N, C-alpha and C positions, 0 to 999 in steps of 0.2 A: 757470281762472286758474292752477292748478298745472301743467297741461300747457304753457301759454305760458311759464312760468318755467323748466321743464325744457328746453324748446326753446332758450330764450335762453342758458342755461348751456352747453348743448351747442355752440351756434354760437360762443360766446366761447372755449370749449376748442379748437374747430377752428381759430379764428383764431390763438390762441396757438401751436398746433402749426405752423401755416403760417409765422408769423414766426420761430419757432425752428428751422425746417427747416435741416439742416446742423449744428445744435448738438446739444443733448441730445434733440431729437425724432428724431434719426437712428435711435435704437433702435427706434422704432415700426415702421419699414418698412426696416430695415437689410438690405442685400444680403448674400449669403453671404460675400463677400470685399470688404473696404473697404481698398484699397491705393493708396498714394501712388505716382505714376508713377515717381518717382526711385528707389523701392525696386526696381522691376522691372528697372532697369538691371543689377543684380547677381543678383536673385532672381526669375527668370521663374516659378519654381514657385509663388510666392505667389498668382498669379491662379487657379491650379487648386485652391487650398486653400479649405476651407469654414470659416465662422465665425471669420475672422481680421480684425484691423485692423492695418495696417502703415503707419507714418509716424513722425513725430518727437514724442517725449514733449513735452508743452507745460506742463502744470501738474497739481497734485494737491490735492484738497480732503480734509483730514483729517476734517472734520465730516460731509461727504456720503459719505466712503469711496469716492472716485472719482478717476480720472485723466482728463485730456483729452489726446487725441492729434491732432496737426495732420496732416491728410491733404490736401495741396495747400492750398487756401484754406479748407477746411472744418475744423471742430473736432468730433471725435467723442468723446462722453462714455462712459466705460466704468467701471462700478462694480467694486469688488473686495471680497473678504471674507476671513475667516481661512483659507479653503482655497486662496486664490490663491497660486500658486508664482511665484517671481521668480528669473531666471537672469542671471548676469554682473554683478549688483550685489548688495550684502549684503541690502538690503531695499527696499521701495517708497519709503521715506523718502529713500533715497540716489539716486533717479532725478533727474537734472538735465537741464534743457532745453539744447540740442535733441537729446539722444541718440536715435538711431533705435531704435524698438521694434517687436516683433511680438507682438501680443496675441491669444491664443486665447480665445474667449468662448463662453458659452452664453446663450441668450435666457431671461430670466425675466420673464414678462409683457412689458412694453414696454422693459425694460432689457436692456442688454448687460452681462453679469457676467463678468469675467475669470477664466478657469481658470488661465492662466499668462501671465506677462509676460516676454518675452525681450529684454533690452537688447543692443544691439550691444556686443560685448566690447571692452575696451581692449586695444590691441596695442602692445607695446613691443619694438622691435628693439634687441638689444645693440649698443652703439657699434662694437664690433670687426667687426660684420657689416654695417655701413652702408658705402656707397660714395658718394663725392661725384661730382658731374656731370663734373668735369674728368677724373677717373680713368676714368669710363665713356666719355667722349668719346674718350679715348686708345685704349681697347680697341676701340671701334666703328671707329675709323679704321684699325686693323690688320686687323679682320675676325675672325670666330669661329675660322677654321681656324688662323691665325697666332697669335692671342692666347689660344686655347684656352678659350673661354667659350661658354655658351649663355645668351642673353638672353630672358627670358620676360615678355611683356606679360600680366598677369593681370587686366586690366580686361575689361568685357564686350566681346564680339566686335564690336559696332557701334562702340565707341570705337576699337578697333584699326583698323577699316576707315576711320574718319574721319582717322586719322593715327597713326603710331607711330614709335618710335626705329628707325632703320635696323638691320637684321640681327635684329630681335626676332621671335620666334614667338608666336602667340596661343594661350594656354591660360587662358581665363577661370576665375577662382577657383572658381565653383560646379561647373565641369567638370574640375577638377584631377585628381580620381581617375579619371575616365573617359578623360582624354587623357594620362595619365602616360607612356604609350608614346612620346610626343614628346620626353621628357627623355633626356639622355645615359645610356648604360649604365654608363659609367665614373663611379663614385661620388666620385672624387677631382677630377673636372673642375670648373671654376668655373661656378657656376650663379647667375645674377643675375635677380632678380624686380623688377618695378616695377608700381605700380598707381596708382589715382587718389587715394590718400591713406587714412589711417585715423585713428581717434581715440585 
């Protein structure tokens, strides 16, 4: 009778894990990298990383000491503890959805436990450094040689190939350091960057 009861409990547990697949059961057989495809548009290096979850912060449970990260249509549950570090926000409490996050984790039993949570930083461009579209259109109409500018498309290369502002050169943000040789040598020349947006 005891063996029958244990088998029944085991099968119920298996069914629960099956129904929860993609939610908190994700930790039981989590791949080395769990990455939202949209993150790879700018961060190709994520797919080579181990023990990371990349997606949009979705929610936090104070009681369970966990956060959920939306990775496409799946929700991945990651626990945190007093050793979890947080970057680009003052604390885990200040995470707001849908800010993109990169979570480095370690496996502890069936759980994913965050060692660090890196939120996409807020980026504010000073008003005096912004250019409106009418001014940019005027420069583009004159061309870089006459108007004395370099226009840089800092979106992923695939987005540049799909379409870009005439006269723009492609220097994707993650490759900025590697491709800085494409920038003008004259430090006083007008340098204009555009991207797909920021938070």
